NUDRENSE-773596 format. One record per residue: residue number from 1; residue in one letter; x negated, y, z of N, C-alpha, C in turn. Coordinates in steps of 0.02 Angstrom, whole numbers, plus 50000, padded with zeros to 5 digits. Example, Ala and Ser with C-alpha at 12.3 -4.5 7.8 and 13.67 -1.06 7.14 Angstrom:
NUDRENSE-773596
+-----+------+-------+--------+-------+--------+---------+-------+-------+--------+-------+
| seq | type | neast | nnorth |   nup | caeast | canorth |  caup | ceast | cnorth |   cup |
+-----+------+-------+--------+-------+--------+---------+-------+-------+--------+-------+
|   1 |    A | 49340 |  49716 | 50390 |  49385 |   49775 | 50390 | 49340 |  49835 | 50390 |
|   2 |    S | 49358 |  49888 | 50354 |  49316 |   49947 | 50357 | 49355 |  50002 | 50394 |
+-----+------+-------+--------+-------+--------+---------+-------+-------+--------+-------+
end
This chain:
NUDRENSE-773596
+-----+------+-------+--------+-------+--------+---------+-------+-------+--------+-------+
| seq | type | neast | nnorth |   nup | caeast | canorth |  caup | ceast | cnorth |   cup |
+-----+------+-------+--------+-------+--------+---------+-------+-------+--------+-------+
|   1 |    M | 49236 |  52749 | 52116 |  49272 |   52791 | 52164 | 49295 |  52747 | 52222 |
|   2 |    R | 49286 |  52772 | 52281 |  49307 |   52734 | 52340 | 49383 |  52734 | 52346 |
|   3 |    S | 49409 |  52688 | 52385 |  49481 |   52681 | 52391 | 49514 |  52744 | 52420 |
|   4 |    K | 49480 |  52779 | 52466 |  49508 |   52841 | 52493 | 49517 |  52893 | 52440 |
|   5 |    G | 49468 |  52899 | 52395 |  49472 |   52948 | 52341 | 49528 |  52931 | 52292 |
|   6 |    I | 49538 |  52868 | 52280 |  49592 |   52846 | 52235 | 49659 |  52863 | 52266 |
|   7 |    I | 49668 |  52850 | 52330 |  49731 |   52865 | 52363 | 49745 |  52940 | 52361 |
|   8 |    T | 49693 |  52980 | 52372 |  49701 |   53053 | 52371 | 49720 |  53078 | 52302 |
|   9 |    S | 49683 |  53057 | 52252 |  49694 |   53084 | 52185 | 49757 |  53056 | 52152 |
|  10 |    L | 49779 |  52998 | 52173 |  49838 |   52967 | 52143 | 49891 |  52953 | 52197 |
|  11 |    F | 49902 |  53001 | 52240 |  49946 |   52990 | 52298 | 50018 |  52975 | 52276 |
|  12 |    E | 50045 |  53014 | 52230 |  50114 |   53002 | 52209 | 50123 |  52933 | 52177 |
|  13 |    P | 50083 |  52914 | 52127 |  50091 |   52846 | 52099 | 50078 |  52791 | 52151 |
|  14 |    F | 50030 |  52803 | 52196 |  50017 |   52755 | 52249 | 50079 |  52744 | 52292 |
|  15 |    M | 50111 |  52798 | 52312 |  50171 |   52792 | 52354 | 50228 |  52757 | 52317 |
|  16 |    Y | 50237 |  52774 | 52253 |  50291 |   52741 | 52215 | 50276 |  52667 | 52204 |
|  17 |    Y | 50214 |  52649 | 52196 |  50197 |   52579 | 52185 | 50207 |  52538 | 52249 |
|  18 |    F | 50184 |  52563 | 52306 |  50186 |   52524 | 52367 | 50248 |  52536 | 52410 |
|  19 |    Y | 50278 |  52595 | 52406 |  50333 |   52612 | 52452 | 50393 |  52644 | 52416 |
|  20 |    E | 50408 |  52622 | 52356 |  50460 |   52655 | 52317 | 50526 |  52661 | 52354 |
|  21 |    Y | 50551 |  52607 | 52380 |  50617 |   52608 | 52411 | 50616 |  52632 | 52482 |
|  22 |    E | 50561 |  52620 | 52517 |  50558 |   52638 | 52587 | 50545 |  52712 | 52598 |
|  23 |    L | 50502 |  52742 | 52556 |  50478 |   52809 | 52573 | 50469 |  52855 | 52513 |
|  24 |    A | 50442 |  52831 | 52458 |  50422 |   52876 | 52403 | 50480 |  52916 | 52375 |
|  25 |    T | 50539 |  52888 | 52373 |  50596 |   52925 | 52345 | 50618 |  52982 | 52391 |
|  26 |    E | 50594 |  52983 | 52453 |  50612 |   53035 | 52500 | 50561 |  53093 | 52503 |
|  27 |    I | 50504 |  53086 | 52470 |  50451 |   53136 | 52473 | 50460 |  53189 | 52419 |
|  28 |    D | 50452 |  53251 | 52438 |  50454 |   53306 | 52390 | 50383 |  53316 | 52363 |
|  29 |    F | 50370 |  53289 | 52304 |  50303 |   53294 | 52275 | 50291 |  53361 | 52241 |
|  30 |    N | 50341 |  53406 | 52241 |  50330 |   53474 | 52216 | 50285 |  53514 | 52263 |
|  31 |    I | 50283 |  53493 | 52327 |  50238 |   53523 | 52376 | 50178 |  53476 | 52381 |
|  32 |    K | 50119 |  53502 | 52367 |  50059 |   53461 | 52365 | 50044 |  53431 | 52435 |
|  33 |    P | 50036 |  53365 | 52439 |  50017 |   53334 | 52503 | 49949 |  53359 | 52525 |
|  34 |    E | 49940 |  53363 | 52590 |  49878 |   53389 | 52619 | 49841 |  53332 | 52655 |
|  35 |    C | 49778 |  53323 | 52638 |  49736 |   53272 | 52671 | 49708 |  53300 | 52736 |
|  36 |    L | 49717 |  53263 | 52789 |  49696 |   53284 | 52856 | 49639 |  53240 | 52881 |
|  37 |    D | 49585 |  53238 | 52844 |  49528 |   53194 | 52861 | 49495 |  53215 | 52927 |
|  38 |    K | 49485 |  53279 | 52937 |  49452 |   53302 | 52998 | 49495 |  53286 | 53060 |
|  39 |    E | 49560 |  53294 | 53053 |  49605 |   53279 | 53108 | 49604 |  53205 | 53124 |
|  40 |    L | 49600 |  53163 | 53073 |  49596 |   53091 | 53084 | 49531 |  53072 | 53119 |
|  41 |    D | 49477 |  53104 | 53100 |  49413 |   53091 | 53133 | 49414 |  53111 | 53206 |
|  42 |    E | 49453 |  53162 | 53223 |  49459 |   53182 | 53293 | 49499 |  53130 | 53333 |
|  43 |    I | 49550 |  53102 | 53301 |  49591 |   53052 | 53334 | 49554 |  52986 | 53342 |
|  44 |    Y | 49521 |  52964 | 53288 |  49485 |   52901 | 53288 | 49412 |  52914 | 53268 |
|  45 |    P | 49369 |  52931 | 53315 |  49298 |   52940 | 53298 | 49267 |  52874 | 53277 |
|  46 |    D | 49208 |  52878 | 53247 |  49173 |   52817 | 53224 | 49167 |  52767 | 53282 |
|  47 |    S | 49180 |  52705 | 53266 |  49174 |   52654 | 53317 | 49110 |  52614 | 53306 |
|  48 |    D | 49094 |  52573 | 53355 |  49034 |   52532 | 53352 | 49046 |  52466 | 53316 |
|  49 |    T | 49107 |  52452 | 53297 |  49122 |   52388 | 53265 | 49097 |  52390 | 53193 |
|  50 |    K | 49088 |  52331 | 53165 |  49064 |   52324 | 53096 | 49122 |  52320 | 53046 |
|  51 |    K | 49183 |  52325 | 53070 |  49241 |   52318 | 53025 | 49244 |  52378 | 52978 |
|  52 |    I | 49260 |  52363 | 52916 |  49269 |   52415 | 52866 | 49344 |  52423 | 52854 |
|  53 |    R | 49366 |  52485 | 52853 |  49437 |   52497 | 52841 | 49445 |  52560 | 52799 |
|  54 |    S | 49499 |  52562 | 52764 |  49515 |   52621 | 52725 | 49574 |  52654 | 52760 |
|  55 |    D | 49564 |  52716 | 52782 |  49617 |   52751 | 52817 | 49621 |  52822 | 52790 |
|  56 |    K | 49681 |  52847 | 52789 |  49693 |   52914 | 52762 | 49752 |  52943 | 52800 |
|  57 |    L | 49745 |  53004 | 52822 |  49800 |   53040 | 52854 | 49822 |  53094 | 52806 |
|  58 |    I | 49884 |  53089 | 52783 |  49910 |   53136 | 52733 | 49974 |  53167 | 52758 |
|  59 |    K | 49977 |  53232 | 52754 |  50037 |   53269 | 52774 | 50078 |  53283 | 52711 |
|  60 |    F | 50142 |  53263 | 52713 |  50187 |   53275 | 52657 | 50255 |  53296 | 52684 |
|  61 |    F | 50297 |  53319 | 52640 |  50362 |   53344 | 52660 | 50418 |  53304 | 52628 |
|  62 |    P | 50464 |  53278 | 52669 |  50524 |   53246 | 52641 | 50571 |  53298 | 52611 |
|  63 |    Y | 50613 |  53277 | 52566 |  50660 |   53323 | 52534 | 50704 |  53360 | 52584 |
|  64 |    Y | 50727 |  53326 | 52635 |  50772 |   53360 | 52682 | 50737 |  53413 | 52723 |
|  65 |    W | 50670 |  53412 | 52729 |  50634 |   53467 | 52763 | 50625 |  53526 | 52717 |
|  66 |    T | 50616 |  53515 | 52653 |  50601 |   53569 | 52607 | 50662 |  53614 | 52596 |
|  67 |    S | 50721 |  53591 | 52613 |  50779 |   53633 | 52606 | 50778 |  53690 | 52658 |
|  68 |    F | 50737 |  53683 | 52710 |  50732 |   53734 | 52762 | 50674 |  53782 | 52750 |
|  69 |    I | 50630 |  53765 | 52704 |  50570 |   53807 | 52691 | 50587 |  53863 | 52645 |
+-----+------+-------+--------+-------+--------+---------+-------+-------+--------+-------+
end
């Protein structure tokens, strides 16, 4: 499985492992995060460089936003 697929399928554990104190504790994981791959492709179309990168644009909701939904 590619790194993008791993991040998508294991988003919550990924966030807690890498960003526990900075961000993960603020995310409401009761609302499923949404992957915005097509939107990311519109922002950053394929480039001519040979560099390989793993990028993912994910929409999620912090706890303080979900109190308004």
